[in-house]
C-alpha positions in Angstrom: 64.0 -0.3 6.2 61.7 3.0 7.1 63.6 6.3 6.1 63.2 9.5 5.5 65.7 10.5 3.5 68.8 10.3 1.2 71.7 12.7 0.1 73.5 11.1 -2.5 76.7 13.2 -2.2 76.7 15.1 1.7 79.9 16.6 2.3 78.9 17.3 6.1 78.3 14.2 7.4 81.6 13.1 7.5 84.8 13.1 5.9 85.2 12.9 1.8 81.9 13.1 -0.4 78.9 10.8 1.0 75.9 8.4 0.7 73.0 9.4 4.0 70.9 8.4 4.7 68.2 9.3 7.5 66.5 6.7 8.7 62.9 7.1 10.0 61.5 7.1 13.7 63.6 8.3 16.7 63.1 8.2 20.7 64.9 10.9 21.6 62.7 14.1 20.5 65.9 16.4 21.3 64.9 19.5 22.0 66.0 21.9 19.2 67.0 19.0 16.3 67.9 19.5 12.8 65.5 17.1 11.7 62.0 16.3 13.8 60.0 15.3 10.8 61.9 11.9 11.0 61.2 11.5 14.7 57.7 9.8 13.8 58.0 5.5 13.3 55.2 5.9 10.9 56.2 8.6 8.5 59.0 8.6 5.9 58.8 5.5 3.6 59.5 2.1 3.1 62.4 0.9 0.7 64.5 -2.1 0.6 67.9 -2.5 1.5 68.9 -3.5 -1.6 67.3 -0.1 -3.6 69.1 1.8 -1.5 72.6 -0.9 -2.6 71.6 0.3 -5.9 71.8 4.4 -5.1 74.9 3.8 -2.8 76.7 2.4 -6.0 75.1 5.1 -8.5 78.6 7.4 -7.6 82.0 6.1 -8.2 83.3 9.2 -6.2 81.2 8.0 -3.1 83.8 7.5 0.0 81.2 6.4 2.6 78.1 5.9 4.2 76.5 8.0 6.5 73.6 6.6 9.1 72.1 9.2 10.2 68.5 9.8 11.7 66.0 9.2 13.3 68.2 6.8 15.3 69.4 4.3 12.8 69.8 2.2 15.9 65.8 1.6 16.2 66.3 -0.3 12.5 70.1 -2.1 13.6 69.7 -5.1 11.8 68.7 -3.3 8.7 70.7 -0.5 9.0 74.0 -3.7 9.4 72.8 -5.0 6.3 73.1 -2.1 4.3 76.6 -1.1 5.9 77.5 -4.4 5.0 77.2 -3.7 2.1 78.3 -0.8 2.1 81.9 -1.6 3.4 81.9 -5.0 0.3 82.1 -1.9 -2.3 85.4 -1.1 0.1 83.9 2.4 1.5 83.9 3.4 4.9 81.0 3.1 7.6 79.9 6.6 9.7 76.9 6.2 12.5 75.2 9.3 13.8 73.0 8.3 17.0 71.8 9.8 20.1 72.6 6.6 22.1 75.9 6.6 23.9 78.6 3.9 22.8 78.3 2.7 26.3 74.8 2.0 26.3 75.2 0.8 22.6 78.0 -2.2 24.2 75.0 -3.2 26.0 73.5 -5.5 23.8 69.8 -5.8 24.0 69.0 -3.0 20.3 68.6 -5.6 17.9 71.3 -5.6 15.5 73.1 -2.7 17.9 76.4 -4.6 18.3 76.2 -6.3 14.1 76.0 -2.5 12.7 78.3 -1.6 15.7 80.9 -3.5 14.3 80.3 -2.2 10.6 80.8 1.3 12.0 84.2 3.6 11.2 83.3 6.2 13.4 79.8 6.6 15.7 78.9 10.5 16.3 77.5 9.6 19.7 75.1 11.2 22.6 72.2 13.4 21.9 71.9 16.5 20.5 71.9 19.3 23.8 70.7 22.5 22.3 72.7 24.6 25.1 75.9 23.1 23.6 74.9 23.8 19.8 78.1 24.1 18.1 79.1 25.5 14.0 82.5 24.8 15.0 82.4 20.8 16.8 83.6 19.3 13.3 80.5 16.5 12.3 78.3 17.5 15.6 75.8 19.5 16.0 77.2 19.7 20.0 80.1 20.0 21.5 79.2 17.1 23.9 78.6 14.4 21.1 81.6 12.3 20.1 83.4 11.1 17.4 84.7 7.6 18.0 86.8 5.0 16.5 84.7 2.3 16.9 87.5 -0.3 15.9 89.6 1.1 18.2 87.7 1.8 20.7 86.9 -2.5 20.7 90.5 -3.1 20.4 91.1 -0.8 23.4 88.8 -1.5 25.8 87.9 2.0 26.7 86.8 5.3 24.0 88.9 6.5 21.4 88.2 9.4 19.8 88.3 10.1 15.8 90.7 12.2 14.7 90.8 13.2 11.7 93.9 12.4 9.6 95.9 14.8 7.7 95.8 15.0 4.1 99.4 15.8 3.2 100.6 13.0 5.3 101.0 10.5 2.6 103.6 13.4 0.7 107.6 13.8 1.9 108.5 16.7 2.6 112.0 17.9 0.7 114.3 18.7 3.4 115.7 22.7 3.8 
């Protein structure tokens, strides 16, 4: 698998403490991309899925795996293999992509459907500099969507992810 880098304790690539893999190679070349060094498919370095899985398991406080880029769907099969390992460890999986969910469902990108099946939340769509927003939760631009993949597959249409209330499990006493 060709990657640009990893971050062992990200708090900006999804909820909780995340192990983030920045894949190498991206065909989108979005103007204003914050990771332009990941665009060249010949850049970065080669690592095995097993090496990444070992890093993924080092911190017991990790909540999930985030696959970012570059473009993870350019290495769909390898990313799916890592996502499967993360799921086996009880972690959630987020994937950032410049493709739209609808485009990925066409199934002509190798490994895309397999990776989608293992994805909890898909952050889809290209980064648009004109829609750049610091207020867009876990997104670079407001056009990008946070999609609950399982819910979308069940509903047969896009279902947007919403952040769960972290206090919902507490019982509030009646006044």
